[in-house]
SEDRENNU-525104 format. One record per atom (N, C-alpha, C, O): residue in one letter; atom name; x negated, z, y. Coordinates in steps of 0.05 Angstrom, whole numbers, plus 5000, padded with zeros to 4 digits. Layout:
+------+------+------+------+------+
! resn ! name !   c1 !   c3 !   c2 !
+------+------+------+------+------+
!    A !   CA !    X !    Z !    Y !
...
+------+------+------+------+------+
This chain:
+------+------+------+------+------+
! resn ! name !   c1 !   c3 !   c2 !
+------+------+------+------+------+
!    M !    N ! 4997 ! 4656 ! 4999 !
!    M !   CA ! 4999 ! 4669 ! 5025 !
!    M !    C ! 5015 ! 4695 ! 5021 !
!    M !    O ! 5035 ! 4696 ! 5007 !
!    L !    N ! 5005 ! 4717 ! 5032 !
!    L !   CA ! 5019 ! 4743 ! 5031 !
!    L !    C ! 5033 ! 4747 ! 5058 !
!    L !    O ! 5023 ! 4739 ! 5079 !
!    D !    N ! 5056 ! 4760 ! 5057 !
!    D !   CA ! 5073 ! 4761 ! 5082 !
!    D !    C ! 5063 ! 4782 ! 5102 !
!    D !    O ! 5075 ! 4784 ! 5123 !
!    R !    N ! 5043 ! 4798 ! 5095 !
!    R !   CA ! 5032 ! 4818 ! 5114 !
!    R !    C ! 5003 ! 4823 ! 5107 !
!    R !    O ! 4995 ! 4821 ! 5084 !
!    P !    N ! 4987 ! 4831 ! 5127 !
!    P !   CA ! 4959 ! 4835 ! 5122 !
!    P !    C ! 4952 ! 4862 ! 5110 !
!    P !    O ! 4931 ! 4866 ! 5097 !
!    S !    N ! 4970 ! 4882 ! 5113 !
!    S !   CA ! 4965 ! 4909 ! 5102 !
!    S !    C ! 4992 ! 4922 ! 5095 !
!    S !    O ! 5013 ! 4916 ! 5106 !
!    I !    N ! 4990 ! 4940 ! 5076 !
!    I !   CA ! 5014 ! 4955 ! 5067 !
!    I !    C ! 5007 ! 4984 ! 5063 !
!    I !    O ! 4984 ! 4991 ! 5058 !
!    K !    N ! 5028 ! 5001 ! 5064 !
!    K !   CA ! 5025 ! 5029 ! 5057 !
!    K !    C ! 5039 ! 5032 ! 5030 !
!    K !    O ! 5055 ! 5015 ! 5022 !
!    P !    N ! 5033 ! 5054 ! 5016 !
!    P !   CA ! 5046 ! 5058 ! 4990 !
!    P !    C ! 5077 ! 5057 ! 4992 !
!    P !    O ! 5088 ! 5070 ! 5010 !
!    G !    N ! 5090 ! 5042 ! 4975 !
!    G !   CA ! 5119 ! 5040 ! 4975 !
!    G !    C ! 5130 ! 5017 ! 4991 !
!    G !    O ! 5153 ! 5010 ! 4988 !
!    E !    N ! 5113 ! 5005 ! 5009 !
!    E !   CA ! 5123 ! 4982 ! 5024 !
!    E !    C ! 5123 ! 4957 ! 5007 !
!    E !    O ! 5108 ! 4954 ! 4988 !
!    T !    N ! 5141 ! 4938 ! 5014 !
!    T !   CA ! 5144 ! 4914 ! 4999 !
!    T !    C ! 5124 ! 4893 ! 5009 !
!    T !    O ! 5116 ! 4893 ! 5032 !
!    L !    N ! 5116 ! 4876 ! 4990 !
!    L !   CA ! 5097 ! 4855 ! 4996 !
!    L !    C ! 5107 ! 4830 ! 4981 !
!    L !    O ! 5116 ! 4833 ! 4958 !
!    S !    N ! 5105 ! 4807 ! 4994 !
!    S !   CA ! 5114 ! 4783 ! 4981 !
!    S !    C ! 5092 ! 4762 ! 4982 !
!    S !    O ! 5079 ! 4759 ! 5002 !
!    A !    N ! 5089 ! 4748 ! 4960 !
!    A !   CA ! 5069 ! 4726 ! 4958 !
!    A !    C ! 5084 ! 4700 ! 4956 !
!    A !    O ! 5104 ! 4698 ! 4942 !
!    S !    N ! 5074 ! 4679 ! 4969 !
!    S !   CA ! 5086 ! 4653 ! 4967 !
!    S !    C ! 5063 ! 4632 ! 4966 !
!    S !    O ! 5041 ! 4638 ! 4976 !
!    G !    N ! 5069 ! 4610 ! 4954 !
!    G !   CA ! 5048 ! 4589 ! 4953 !
!    G !    C ! 5061 ! 4563 ! 4943 !
!    G !    O ! 5084 ! 4561 ! 4937 !
!    Q !    N ! 5044 ! 4543 ! 4943 !
!    Q !   CA ! 5053 ! 4516 ! 4934 !
!    Q !    C ! 5030 ! 4502 ! 4921 !
!    Q !    O ! 5007 ! 4510 ! 4924 !
!    G !    N ! 5036 ! 4481 ! 4906 !
!    G !   CA ! 5015 ! 4466 ! 4892 !
!    G !    C ! 5015 ! 4471 ! 4862 !
!    G !    O ! 4997 ! 4461 ! 4848 !
!    C !    N ! 5033 ! 4487 ! 4853 !
!    C !   CA ! 5036 ! 4493 ! 4824 !
!    C !    C ! 5050 ! 4470 ! 4810 !
!    C !    O ! 5063 ! 4454 ! 4823 !
!    Q !    N ! 5048 ! 4469 ! 4784 !
!    Q !   CA ! 5063 ! 4450 ! 4769 !
!    Q !    C ! 5093 ! 4459 ! 4769 !
!    Q !    O ! 5098 ! 4482 ! 4764 !
!    P !    N ! 5112 ! 4441 ! 4775 !
!    P !   CA ! 5140 ! 4448 ! 4777 !
!    P !    C ! 5150 ! 4462 ! 4751 !
!    P !    O ! 5144 ! 4452 ! 4729 !
!    G !    N ! 5164 ! 4484 ! 4754 !
!    G !   CA ! 5175 ! 4499 ! 4732 !
!    G !    C ! 5156 ! 4517 ! 4717 !
!    G !    O ! 5163 ! 4531 ! 4698 !
!    R !    N ! 5131 ! 4517 ! 4726 !
!    R !   CA ! 5110 ! 4533 ! 4712 !
!    R !    C ! 5112 ! 4562 ! 4720 !
!    R !    O ! 5118 ! 4569 ! 4743 !
!    M !    N ! 5106 ! 4580 ! 4701 !
!    M !   CA ! 5105 ! 4609 ! 4707 !
!    M !    C ! 5081 ! 4615 ! 4724 !
!    M !    O ! 5058 ! 4606 ! 4719 !
!    V !    N ! 5085 ! 4630 ! 4746 !
!    V !   CA ! 5063 ! 4639 ! 4764 !
!    V !    C ! 5059 ! 4668 ! 4758 !
!    V !    O ! 5077 ! 4684 ! 4761 !
!    T !    N ! 5034 ! 4675 ! 4751 !
!    T !   CA ! 5027 ! 4703 ! 4746 !
!    T !    C ! 5009 ! 4712 ! 4769 !
!    T !    O ! 4989 ! 4700 ! 4775 !
!    L !    N ! 5016 ! 4735 ! 4781 !
!    L !   CA ! 5001 ! 4747 ! 4803 !
!    L !    C ! 4984 ! 4770 ! 4792 !
!    L !    O ! 4995 ! 4788 ! 4779 !
!    M !    N ! 4958 ! 4769 ! 4796 !
!    M !   CA ! 4940 ! 4790 ! 4786 !
!    M !    C ! 4924 ! 4802 ! 4810 !
!    M !    O ! 4918 ! 4788 ! 4829 !
!    S !    N ! 4917 ! 4828 ! 4807 !
!    S !   CA ! 4900 ! 4841 ! 4826 !
!    S !    C ! 4884 ! 4862 ! 4811 !
!    S !    O ! 4896 ! 4879 ! 4798 !
!    D !    N ! 4858 ! 4862 ! 4814 !
!    D !   CA ! 4840 ! 4881 ! 4801 !
!    D !    C ! 4846 ! 4883 ! 4771 !
!    D !    O ! 4845 ! 4905 ! 4760 !
!    G !    N ! 4851 ! 4861 ! 4758 !
!    G !   CA ! 4855 ! 4860 ! 4729 !
!    G !    C ! 4883 ! 4868 ! 4720 !
!    G !    O ! 4888 ! 4868 ! 4696 !
!    A !    N ! 4901 ! 4875 ! 4738 !
!    A !   CA ! 4928 ! 4883 ! 4731 !
!    A !    C ! 4949 ! 4863 ! 4741 !
!    A !    O ! 4945 ! 4852 ! 4763 !
!    E !    N ! 4970 ! 4858 ! 4726 !
!    E !   CA ! 4991 ! 4840 ! 4735 !
!    E !    C ! 5007 ! 4855 ! 4756 !
!    E !    O ! 5016 ! 4878 ! 4752 !
!    V !    N ! 5011 ! 4842 ! 4779 !
!    V !   CA ! 5026 ! 4854 ! 4801 !
!    V !    C ! 5052 ! 4839 ! 4808 !
!    V !    O ! 5066 ! 4846 ! 4827 !
!    G !    N ! 5057 ! 4817 ! 4794 !
!    G !   CA ! 5081 ! 4802 ! 4799 !
!    G !    C ! 5082 ! 4776 ! 4784 !
!    G !    O ! 5062 ! 4767 ! 4772 !
!    S !    N ! 5105 ! 4763 ! 4784 !
!    S !   CA ! 5108 ! 4737 ! 4771 !
!    S !    C ! 5133 ! 4723 ! 4782 !
!    S !    O ! 5151 ! 4735 ! 4793 !
!    A !    N ! 5133 ! 4697 ! 4778 !
!    A !   CA ! 5155 ! 4680 ! 4787 !
!    A !    C ! 5152 ! 4653 ! 4774 !
!    A !    O ! 5133 ! 4648 ! 4760 !
!    F !    N ! 5172 ! 4636 ! 4777 !
!    F !   CA ! 5171 ! 4608 ! 4768 !
!    F !    C ! 5169 ! 4590 ! 4792 !
!    F !    O ! 5183 ! 4594 ! 4812 !
!    A !    N ! 5152 ! 4570 ! 4790 !
!    A !   CA ! 5150 ! 4550 ! 4811 !
!    A !    C ! 5175 ! 4533 ! 4811 !
!    A !    O ! 5186 ! 4526 ! 4790 !
!    D !    N ! 5185 ! 4526 ! 4835 !
!    D !   CA ! 5209 ! 4509 ! 4837 !
!    D !    C ! 5201 ! 4480 ! 4832 !
!    D !    O ! 5179 ! 4473 ! 4824 !
!    G !    N ! 5220 ! 4462 ! 4835 !
!    G !   CA ! 5217 ! 4433 ! 4830 !
!    G !    C ! 5195 ! 4420 ! 4846 !
!    G !    O ! 5184 ! 4399 ! 4839 !
!    S !    N ! 5189 ! 4432 ! 4870 !
!    S !   CA ! 5167 ! 4420 ! 4886 !
!    S !    C ! 5140 ! 4434 ! 4882 !
!    S !    O ! 5120 ! 4427 ! 4894 !
!    G !    N ! 5140 ! 4454 ! 4864 !
!    G !   CA ! 5115 ! 4468 ! 4858 !
!    G !    C ! 5110 ! 4493 ! 4876 !
!    G !    O ! 5088 ! 4504 ! 4875 !
!    A !    N ! 5130 ! 4501 ! 4891 !
!    A !   CA ! 5128 ! 4524 ! 4909 !
!    A !    C ! 5140 ! 4549 ! 4895 !
!    A !    O ! 5157 ! 4547 ! 4877 !
!    F !    N ! 5130 ! 4572 ! 4903 !
!    F !   CA ! 5140 ! 4597 ! 4892 !
!    F !    C ! 5140 ! 4619 ! 4913 !
!    F !    O ! 5126 ! 4618 ! 4932 !
!    T !    N ! 5157 ! 4639 ! 4908 !
!    T !   CA ! 5157 ! 4664 ! 4924 !
!    T !    C ! 5161 ! 4686 ! 4904 !
!    T !    O ! 5180 ! 4685 ! 4888 !
!    A !    N ! 5145 ! 4707 ! 4906 !
!    A !   CA ! 5147 ! 4730 ! 4886 !
!    A !    C ! 5141 ! 4756 ! 4900 !
!    A !    O ! 5123 ! 4757 ! 4917 !
!    P !    N ! 5155 ! 4777 ! 4892 !
!    P !   CA ! 5148 ! 4804 ! 4902 !
!    P !    C ! 5122 ! 4813 ! 4889 !
!    P !    O ! 5117 ! 4807 ! 4865 !
!    V !    N ! 5106 ! 4828 ! 4904 !
!    V !   CA ! 5081 ! 4839 ! 4893 !
!    V !    C ! 5084 ! 4870 ! 4892 !
!    V !    O ! 5091 ! 4882 ! 4912 !
!    E !    N ! 5079 ! 4881 ! 4868 !
!    E !   CA ! 5082 ! 4910 ! 4865 !
!    E !    C ! 5056 ! 4921 ! 4852 !
!    E !    O ! 5050 ! 4915 ! 4829 !
!    F !    N ! 5042 ! 4937 ! 4868 !
!    F !   CA ! 5017 ! 4949 ! 4858 !
!    F !    C ! 5025 ! 4974 ! 4841 !
!    F !    O ! 5041 ! 4990 ! 4850 !
!    T !    N ! 5013 ! 4977 ! 4818 !
!    T !   CA ! 5019 ! 5000 ! 4801 !
!    T !    C ! 5001 ! 5024 ! 4808 !
!    T !    O ! 5008 ! 5047 ! 4802 !
!    R !    N ! 4978 ! 5018 ! 4820 !
!    R !   CA ! 4960 ! 5040 ! 4829 !
!    R !    C ! 4958 ! 5040 ! 4859 !
!    R !    O ! 4959 ! 5019 ! 4872 !
!    I !    N ! 4956 ! 5063 ! 4870 !
!    I !   CA ! 4953 ! 5066 ! 4899 !
!    I !    C ! 4923 ! 5072 ! 4904 !
!    I !    O ! 4913 ! 5094 ! 4899 !
!    E !    N ! 4909 ! 5052 ! 4915 !
!    E !   CA ! 4881 ! 5055 ! 4920 !
!    E !    C ! 4876 ! 5042 ! 4948 !
!    E !    O ! 4881 ! 5018 ! 4952 !
!    A !    N ! 4866 ! 5058 ! 4966 !
!    A !   CA ! 4860 ! 5048 ! 4993 !
!    A !    C ! 4838 ! 5026 ! 4991 !
!    A !    O ! 4820 ! 5027 ! 4975 !
!    G !    N ! 4840 ! 5007 ! 5009 !
!    G !   CA ! 4820 ! 4986 ! 5011 !
!    G !    C ! 4833 ! 4958 ! 5009 !
!    G !    O ! 4857 ! 4955 ! 5007 !
!    R !    N ! 4815 ! 4938 ! 5009 !
!    R !   CA ! 4823 ! 4910 ! 5007 !
!    R !    C ! 4827 ! 4902 ! 4978 !
!    R !    O ! 4810 ! 4908 ! 4961 !
!    H !    N ! 4849 ! 4889 ! 4973 !
!    H !   CA ! 4855 ! 4880 ! 4946 !
!    H !    C ! 4861 ! 4850 ! 4947 !
!    H !    O ! 4876 ! 4840 ! 4963 !
!    T !    N ! 4848 ! 4835 ! 4928 !
!    T !   CA ! 4853 ! 4806 ! 4926 !
!    T !    C ! 4875 ! 4802 ! 4906 !
!    T !    O ! 4875 ! 4813 ! 4884 !
!    V !    N ! 4894 ! 4785 ! 4914 !
!    V !   CA ! 4916 ! 4778 ! 4896 !
!    V !    C ! 4912 ! 4749 ! 4888 !
!    V !    O ! 4909 ! 4731 ! 4906 !
!    V !    N ! 4912 ! 4743 ! 4862 !
!    V !   CA ! 4907 ! 4717 ! 4852 !
!    V !    C ! 4932 ! 4707 ! 4838 !
!    V !    O ! 4943 ! 4720 ! 4821 !
!    A !    N ! 4941 ! 4683 ! 4845 !
!    A !   CA ! 4964 ! 4670 ! 4832 !
!    A !    C ! 4953 ! 4648 ! 4814 !
!    A !    O ! 4939 ! 4630 ! 4823 !
!    E !    N ! 4960 ! 4650 ! 4788 !
!    E !   CA ! 4951 ! 4630 ! 4768 !
!    E !    C ! 4976 ! 4614 ! 4760 !
!    E !    O ! 4996 ! 4625 ! 4751 !
!    C !    N ! 4974 ! 4587 ! 4764 !
!    C !   CA ! 4997 ! 4570 ! 4757 !
!    C !    C ! 4988 ! 4542 ! 4752 !
!    C !    O ! 5002 ! 4522 ! 4758 !
!    G !    N ! 4965 ! 4539 ! 4739 !
!    G !   CA ! 4953 ! 4513 ! 4735 !
!    G !    C ! 4932 ! 4508 ! 4756 !
!    G !    O ! 4912 ! 4494 ! 4752 !
!    V !    N ! 4936 ! 4520 ! 4780 !
!    V !   CA ! 4915 ! 4521 ! 4801 !
!    V !    C ! 4912 ! 4551 ! 4807 !
!    V !    O ! 4929 ! 4568 ! 4799 !
!    R !    N ! 4891 ! 4558 ! 4820 !
!    R !   CA ! 4885 ! 4586 ! 4826 !
!    R !    C ! 4888 ! 4590 ! 4857 !
!    R !    O ! 4872 ! 4578 ! 4872 !
!    L !    N ! 4907 ! 4606 ! 4865 !
!    L !   CA ! 4911 ! 4612 ! 4893 !
!    L !    C ! 4905 ! 4641 ! 4899 !
!    L !    O ! 4911 ! 4658 ! 4882 !
!    T !    N ! 4891 ! 4647 ! 4921 !
!    T !   CA ! 4884 ! 4674 ! 4927 !
!    T !    C ! 4892 ! 4683 ! 4955 !
!    T !    O ! 4895 ! 4666 ! 4973 !
!    G !    N ! 4896 ! 4708 ! 4958 !
!    G !   CA ! 4902 ! 4721 ! 4984 !
!    G !    C ! 4892 ! 4749 ! 4983 !
!    G !    O ! 4887 ! 4760 ! 4961 !
!    A !    N ! 4890 ! 4763 ! 5006 !
!    A !   CA ! 4880 ! 4790 ! 5006 !
!    A !    C ! 4899 ! 4807 ! 5023 !
!    A !    O ! 4910 ! 4798 ! 5043 !
!    V !    N ! 4901 ! 4833 ! 5015 !
!    V !   CA ! 4917 ! 4852 ! 5030 !
!    V !    C ! 4902 ! 4878 ! 5030 !
!    V !    O ! 4888 ! 4885 ! 5011 !
!    D !    N ! 4904 ! 4893 ! 5052 !
!    D !   CA ! 4893 ! 4919 ! 5054 !
!    D !    C ! 4914 ! 4940 ! 5048 !
!    D !    O ! 4936 ! 4940 ! 5059 !
!    Q !    N ! 4907 ! 4958 ! 5029 !
!    Q !   CA ! 4925 ! 4980 ! 5023 !
!    Q !    C ! 4916 ! 5004 ! 5039 !
!    Q !    O ! 4893 ! 5013 ! 5036 !
!    V !    N ! 4934 ! 5014 ! 5056 !
!    V !   CA ! 4927 ! 5035 ! 5075 !
!    V !    C ! 4941 ! 5061 ! 5066 !
!    V !    O ! 4965 ! 5061 ! 5061 !
!    I !    N ! 4926 ! 5082 ! 5065 !
!    I !   CA ! 4937 ! 5108 ! 5058 !
!    I !    C ! 4931 ! 5127 ! 5082 !
!    I !    O ! 4908 ! 5131 ! 5090 !
!    T !    N ! 4953 ! 5137 ! 5093 !
!    T !   CA ! 4949 ! 5156 ! 5116 !
!    T !    C ! 4954 ! 5184 ! 5106 !
!    T !    O ! 4968 ! 5189 ! 5087 !
!    R !    N ! 4940 ! 5202 ! 5119 !
!    R !   CA ! 4942 ! 5230 ! 5112 !
!    R !    C ! 4946 ! 5247 ! 5136 !
!    R !    O ! 4934 ! 5242 ! 5157 !
!    S !    N ! 4963 ! 5267 ! 5134 !
!    S !   CA ! 4968 ! 5285 ! 5157 !
!    S !    C ! 4956 ! 5312 ! 5150 !
!    S !    O ! 4959 ! 5322 ! 5128 !
!    S !    N ! 4942 ! 5324 ! 5169 !
!    S !   CA ! 4931 ! 5350 ! 5164 !
!    S !    C ! 4952 ! 5372 ! 5171 !
!    S !    O ! 4947 ! 5395 ! 5166 !
!    G !    N ! 4975 ! 5363 ! 5181 !
!    G !   CA ! 4996 ! 5383 ! 5187 !
!    G !    C ! 4988 ! 5398 ! 5213 !
!    G !    O ! 4969 ! 5413 ! 5213 !
!    G !    N ! 5003 ! 5394 ! 5234 !
!    G !   CA ! 4996 ! 5406 ! 5259 !
!    G !    C ! 5003 ! 5435 ! 5261 !
!    G !    O ! 5003 ! 5446 ! 5283 !
!    Q !    N ! 5009 ! 5448 ! 5239 !
!    Q !   CA ! 5017 ! 5476 ! 5239 !
!    Q !    C ! 4994 ! 5495 ! 5236 !
!    Q !    O ! 4997 ! 5520 ! 5240 !
!    T !    N ! 4970 ! 5486 ! 5230 !
!    T !   CA ! 4947 ! 5504 ! 5227 !
!    T !    C ! 4940 ! 5519 ! 5252 !
!    T !    O ! 4936 ! 5543 ! 5251 !
!    G !    N ! 4939 ! 5505 ! 5275 !
!    G !   CA ! 4933 ! 5518 ! 5300 !
!    G !    C ! 4954 ! 5539 ! 5307 !
!    G !    O ! 4947 ! 5560 ! 5318 !
!    T !    N ! 4979 ! 5533 ! 5303 !
!    T !   CA ! 5001 ! 5552 ! 5308 !
!    T !    C ! 4998 ! 5577 ! 5291 !
!    T !    O ! 5002 ! 5599 ! 5301 !
!    L !    N ! 4991 ! 5573 ! 5266 !
!    L !   CA ! 4988 ! 5596 ! 5248 !
!    L !    C ! 4965 ! 5614 ! 5257 !
!    L !    O ! 4968 ! 5639 ! 5257 !
!    V !    N ! 4942 ! 5603 ! 5265 !
!    V !   CA ! 4920 ! 5619 ! 5275 !
!    V !    C ! 4928 ! 5634 ! 5300 !
!    V !    O ! 4921 ! 5657 ! 5303 !
!    F !    N ! 4942 ! 5621 ! 5318 !
!    F !   CA ! 4951 ! 5633 ! 5343 !
!    F !    C ! 4969 ! 5657 ! 5337 !
!    F !    O ! 4966 ! 5678 ! 5349 !
!    L !    N ! 4988 ! 5654 ! 5318 !
!    L !   CA ! 5007 ! 5675 ! 5311 !
!    L !    C ! 4992 ! 5698 ! 5298 !
!    L !    O ! 4998 ! 5721 ! 5305 !
!    V !    N ! 4974 ! 5693 ! 5280 !
!    V !   CA ! 4959 ! 5715 ! 5266 !
!    V !    C ! 4943 ! 5730 ! 5287 !
!    V !    O ! 4941 ! 5755 ! 5285 !
!    F !    N ! 4930 ! 5717 ! 5306 !
!    F !   CA ! 4915 ! 5730 ! 5327 !
!    F !    C ! 4932 ! 5750 ! 5342 !
!    F !    O ! 4924 ! 5773 ! 5346 !
!    F !    N ! 4956 ! 5742 ! 5351 !
!    F !   CA ! 4973 ! 5760 ! 5366 !
!    F !    C ! 4984 ! 5783 ! 5349 !
!    F !    O ! 4988 ! 5805 ! 5360 !
!    V !    N ! 4989 ! 5778 ! 5324 !
!    V !   CA ! 4998 ! 5800 ! 5306 !
!    V !    C ! 4976 ! 5821 ! 5303 !
!    V !    O ! 4981 ! 5845 ! 5305 !
!    L !    N ! 4952 ! 5812 ! 5299 !
!    L !   CA ! 4929 ! 5830 ! 5297 !
!    L !    C ! 4924 ! 5845 ! 5323 !
!    L !    O ! 4918 ! 5869 ! 5323 !
!    A !    N ! 4926 ! 5831 ! 5345 !
!    A !   CA ! 4922 ! 5843 ! 5372 !
!    A !    C ! 4944 ! 5864 ! 5376 !
!    A !    O ! 4938 ! 5886 ! 5387 !
!    G !    N ! 4969 ! 5859 ! 5368 !
!    G !   CA ! 4990 ! 5878 ! 5371 !
!    G !    C ! 4986 ! 5903 ! 5354 !
!    G !    O ! 4991 ! 5925 ! 5364 !
!    I !    N ! 4977 ! 5899 ! 5330 !
!    I !   CA ! 4971 ! 5922 ! 5312 !
!    I !    C ! 4949 ! 5939 ! 5324 !
!    I !    O ! 4950 ! 5964 ! 5324 !
!    T !    N ! 4928 ! 5926 ! 5336 !
!    T !   CA ! 4906 ! 5941 ! 5348 !
!    T !    C ! 4915 ! 5957 ! 5372 !
!    T !    O ! 4907 ! 5980 ! 5375 !
!    V !    N ! 4932 ! 5946 ! 5389 !
!    V !   CA ! 4942 ! 5960 ! 5412 !
!    V !    C ! 4959 ! 5984 ! 5404 !
!    V !    O ! 4957 ! 6005 ! 5416 !
!    I !    N ! 4977 ! 5980 ! 5384 !
!    I !   CA ! 4994 ! 6002 ! 5375 !
!    I !    C ! 4977 ! 6024 ! 5362 !
!    I !    O ! 4983 ! 6048 ! 5365 !
!    R !    N ! 4956 ! 6017 ! 5348 !
!    R !   CA ! 4940 ! 6037 ! 5334 !
!    R !    C ! 4924 ! 6054 ! 5353 !
!    R !    O ! 4921 ! 6078 ! 5348 !
!    F !    N ! 4913 ! 6043 ! 5375 !
!    F !   CA ! 4897 ! 6058 ! 5393 !
!    F !    C ! 4913 ! 6069 ! 5417 !
!    F !    O ! 4901 ! 6078 ! 5436 !
!    R !    N ! 4938 ! 6070 ! 5415 !
!    R !   CA ! 4955 ! 6081 ! 5436 !
!    R !    C ! 4957 ! 6110 ! 5435 !
!    R !    O ! 4971 ! 6122 ! 5451 !
+------+------+------+------+------+
């Protein structure tokens, strides 16, 4: 189980599960890369941080291998800002050019 359904780059994500062999190493994999690891406790449960090395938007499946195979999915969300200053810049350039035109034809 993953502690959230989606993350942005840099946000923390935690995976937990149960049913592993007690004391066994749990390896977390996603898209062929290791994204975390932990040891199962005496009851076979584990909790581990998940760290993606690549930032790729979309759904990613996280697989925990510990004698059994446990899976979960998370959406990696990347937001982009176009910067709200473009309109202001166009407005400013328009008035500068209008001012030059008025002064020139005076």
